[in-house]
N, C-alpha and C positions, 0 to 999 in steps of 0.2 A: 410563763403562763399568759402574760399580757401579750407577748409577741405572737404566740400561737393563736390567741383570740383575734388579734388584728389580721392575721393571714386568713383565718376562716371568714372574717367579715369581708375582706377584699374579694375572696372567691365567691361569696354569696352575692355581693353587689354586682360583680361581673356577670353572674348568671342572669340576674334580672335585667341588666343593661342589654345583654346580647339577645335574650329570648323574649323579653317583654317591653323593650324599647324605653327603659327608664333613662332619664337624662337629668343633668344638673340644671337648675337647683332642685334637689330632692325635696319633695313635700312630705313632711312628717305630721300625721294627724294624731293629736294627743288628747287624752281625756283626763279627768280629775284624779283617777286612781293612780296614774303614772306620776302626776305631779306630787301627790301625797307620798308615794314611795320615794321619789327623788328627794323631797324635803326631809324625810325621815333618815335617809342614808347619806345626806349631805352631798348630793350630786347636782352639779351645775349644768342644767339641761342646755342652755344656750351655748355654753363653751364646749361641753363634752360630746354632744351629738355630732356637730360638724367634724370634729377630730376623728370620731369613731367611724363615721361614714366616708371620711376622706374626700370631702367635697363641699360645695356650697349647698346650704340647707335653708328651707323655709319652714318654720315651725308654725303650725296652725291648729285651730280647734273649731268647734261649732257653738252656736248660741245655746243649743240644748244642753251641752256639757257645762256651760257656765250657769245656766238656770238650775241645773241639778245641784251644783255645789252651793248655790244660794239657799236652796231649800234644806240642805243638810245641816245648816247651823254653823256655830262658831268653831267647832272642832276642825272643820276643813277650810277655815278662813285663809290659812297660809297657802294651801293648794289653789284656792281661788285667786289669790293675788298673783301667783306664778302664771296661772292659765290666762289671766287677763292681758298679759304682756304679748301673747301670741296673736297672729293674724286670725281673723274670724272668717271662715268659709260659709257662704250662704247655703242653707239647707231648706228643705220643703216644709219644715215645721215651725216657721217663724211665728205664725199666729197662735199655734197650739203646740208648745214644746213637748217632746217625748223624752223618755230616758236616754241618757248618753249612749248606752250600748246599742239601742235601736237606731239612734241617729247615725252613729259611726258606720254601722253596717249598711244603712241606706245610702251613705255617701260612696261606698265601695261598689254597690250594685253587684252584678254578676261577673263583670270583666275588669273592674277597677280602671275605668277609662282615663282618670286623671293621675294615675300612677302614684297613689299614696303609699307611704310607709305608715304603719299603724303602731303607735306606742301606747300600750295599755297594760294594766295589771288585772283587768277583769277576766276571770276564767271563762265565762260564757262567750265573751267577744273573741278571746283567743281561740277557742274551739271552732267557732264559726269562720274565723279568718283562715284557719288551716284548711278548711274545706274549699276555699276559693282559690283558683289558680292566679298567680301573679300578684300576690299581696305580701310584701315583706313585713315581718313582725318583730317589734322591739319590746323588750321587757327588762325588768331589773331583778337580779338575783343577789341577795345580800346587799352589797354596795357596788355592784358592777352591772353595767348595761350589757345586754346580750342581743345580738341580731340572730334570730332563729334561722336555721338552715332551711333551704327551699322545701316546702311541704310536699307530701305525696301527690296532692292535686296539681301543684305546679310542675313537678317532674313528669307526671303523667301527660299533662298538656304538651310539654316540650317533646316527649317521645312520640305522641300522636302526630304532631306537626312534622317531625323529622321523617316519620313513616309515610307522610303524604295523606293522612286521614283527615287532618284539620288544616285550616288556614289561620294564621295569626291575625289579630286586628290590624297590624301595620300592613300586612299583605292585602287584606281586604280593602283597606283605604287606597292603596296604590292601584289595585285592580279597578276600583270604582272610578278613580281619577283618570285612568287610561281609557275606560269606557266613555267617559264624558268627552275626552279629547277626540276620540274616534267617532263620536256621535251615536254611540250604541246605547239605546235605552234599555230599561228592564224588560225581561221576557214577557211579562204580563201585558205590556202595551203593544206587542207585535200582533199584526193581523187585524187590528181594529182600525176602522176608518174614522177619521175625525169629522165631526159635523161642522159644516160650514156655517158661519154666522150670517144671518140675513143682513144685508146692507141696503141702504137707500139708493135708489137709482141715481145715476148721474144727471143733474139738472140740464146739462147741455144736450144730452141724448133725448130729452123730452121735448125739445123745441121742434116746431114744424120746419121741414126742410123748404128752403126757398127755391122756387122754380127758376131755373136759369133762362134768361132771355136769349132767343136766337140771335146770332150776330147779324146786323143789317147787311143786306146784299148791296153791292156797289151799284149806284144809279147809272143808267146808260145816258150818254150825253144827248140832250134834246128831249128826254122824257120828263113829263111832269109840268112843263111850261107851255105845252100846246104847239110848240114849234118843231118842225121836222128838220132834221139835220140834212145838210147838203151832202150828196154823194158825188164824189169825184170819180170820173172815168178817165182812164188813161187811153190816149190815142195809140193805136197800133201803127207801127211803122212798116212800110212795104219795101221791097227791094228797089222799086223804080223811083221812089221819091214820094212826096206828099200827094194825096189824092185831091182832085178838085171837088168843090162842093156841088151838090145837086145831082151827082151821077156816079156811076161806077168808074173805076179807074180805066182809062184808055178809050172812053166813049167821046164822040164829038158832038 
């Protein structure tokens, strides 16, 4: 019987690993009712749950579950001592605690994003957990821990994903990361023009432009000092030789 129960637990864990991305260390969310049943049936929670789930485990609870045991009195003192040994996960009811059943369900949400196993003996919590897809349930029968088979809601979610009707949270995350890498934004933002923010003008552009001075023209030699420059004339040479002064060439 023990071997059969272990095989069934292994099959159930594989179902959640493959279809809902559960990974070690498994987080087991425990309330006071489970601790009280374990104390009554002499079950060592810290030793037996890791063996039963065949992996590393983090046992945790909430502040609301501890507060509830404190208000119930000395009859549940032993359960309170056991529950205090586990890690406390922060919930949204720190200032005003709520019943443990309500707190545990709020920790799960609609999709159990933190991949909690739930260990409880509360019938109301058990019924609500079965309606949520992807939430493994652990409870105690007589002196034995039992991991519930995947619920109808979990099996229905897996069937819908396989049929292409739904996308798993892991697939949604990978799709969104691929969109970010490709620079594709949400569809709502497409077609909208972004408003440009008004910026102060560049102070350099506000300065008056300096007029460029015309380059100075080169001065002609002799101008400006009142002196005329001498002009040199070249004597023309004739074929007969140099001409005599005072008359044309050849005259006597």
